Structure formats: structure tokens, C-alpha cells
Residue, then its C-alpha position, 0 to 999 in steps of 0.5 A: p031660259a023658260t022659252l028657247d029661241s032656236s036663232a039665239k046665241y047661247h053662252f054657258f059661263l062656268h066661273n072659276n074656283y075663286a067664286e066657287k069658294n068665295g061666292p059671286d060678290g068677291d074679287c071675281k066679278y061674276y055678275d059683271l062677267l055675265n052682263a058683259f056676255a049678255d050685252s054682247g048679244f048672248t043668251v047667258i046660262s050660268e049658275v054659282r057653284s059651291g062646295k067641292i065640285i068635281p069637274c067632270a061630274y058637274g059637266e054632266k049637268i051642262v051636257g044635259q042642258i045642251r042636249t035640251l037646246l039641241d033637241s029644241n032645234v038650236p044649232p050646235e054652232n049657236i052654243t058656246v061653253a066658256g069657262h075660266s080656270k076650274g070652269g075651263v076644266i069643266a068646259l073640257c069635260v063637257s066637250s068630252k062627254l057631249g061629243n059634238p064637233k060643232v059646239n064651241f068651247v072657250v077655255m080661259a086660263g084653264c089648261e095645265i092647272k097643277p092642282l086639277l091635273d087629275a080632274y081633266p078628261d081624256y083629251r083624246t075624247l074631246k070634240g068641238r071648236f075650241l078657243s084657248i086664251y090665257a095671259s103671258s104672265d099666268a103662273v097658274a095655267s098655261s097653253c092648251n097645246s098639249v091638250f089639243s095635240p092628241v085629239s082626233d077628228g071633230t076638233s079644231s082649236t085656236e089659241i091666243r096668248l095675251e101679253s098682259d101682266g094680269g096673270h090668272t086673275l085677268f079673267f076676274k073682270p070683263e076686260r076688253i083685252w080678253l072679252n073682245p077676242v072671245v066674243l068675236w071668236s064665238r060669233k064666227a061660228q060657222p054651220 
């Protein structure tokens, strides 16, 4: 945003690989997702990625944007970085590189994705407040328990396994089943 409001709740949204390859107007309803978060009271920061994005290299850009917010006196508790699938991997990279235990991270079906296993950061370097959320029927991603088990101080995590037949594409649209718990959790950030 051109003007920063230190009292606003900022929400970085990192889309999936589908939108990276097919653009924002396909089956993944990128703009509907952004609008849903904005309608929930967040100042949304996002961009459409394209090409062969390397998650942790791209994460450096987000880290710089977050540092700009922090330098402008936005409390870290007012910042949430959320990503679906490959976007969730990027969110984990941002956590690892930022190292701030008070920033919030939402990983939507972003753990244990086999084609991306080499792209994940060293889990021991994660810092922040985490929500992992995924569908029980997801054949691509699964629980983040193995991600959060080796972490050290400065990390807390909550996980929600949704009983849904939506699979990995559940997060392609702003469905209440996942949007409501993500928004509620993001609003409960405590200083």
C-alpha cells in the first residue's frame, strides 16, 4: 500500500502453483480469494507470480516487504503471511528468513508436497505463530506436524484437519469451511 497504517491488519496472500502456471483467472479464483480476505477486514498484499519461482528465493521479497511494515511501526502481531500449496511453502521460507516469533503464518495444504520437498527451508529455523489447515481428502499435501516437531523456541502452532472431500483444490475458492477458521485465527493474534 502507498500509505501504511500501523493499526491495520496486513494479510500477505501467496497463491498456489496452479495460478503461477495458469494465471489468476482459471479454476483457482485468485481475485475472489483476495476480496474475501479484504472483506474480512484485512489490508491484502499479493501479486500474481509467474515462471519457475523458487520458494525461498521469492520469500526474500516478502521478507523485505514485512520489514518495511515493521519499520513503519506496524506491530508484528498485525501481520499474517498466508499461502496455499506452493504459496504455503513460500510462507514457511518467509518465516525461516524473517525470524520474528510474533508474525503470523497460515499454511493451507502446504506441507509434505512431494514435488517440492527440496524447496522447503530448514524447519529448525522457523519462527512465528502458525496455523496449518488442510482437507482430510487431500492427496497432494498433508499434516504439518513433521514440520513443527523440530522447531525451537519462538514458534507456536495449531493445526486444523478439515473433514472435506474438496481435496487440494478446496482452497481454490473462498469456502466458509476454511476461510472462517483462518480469519478467526488471524484476528486472535495477541501482542
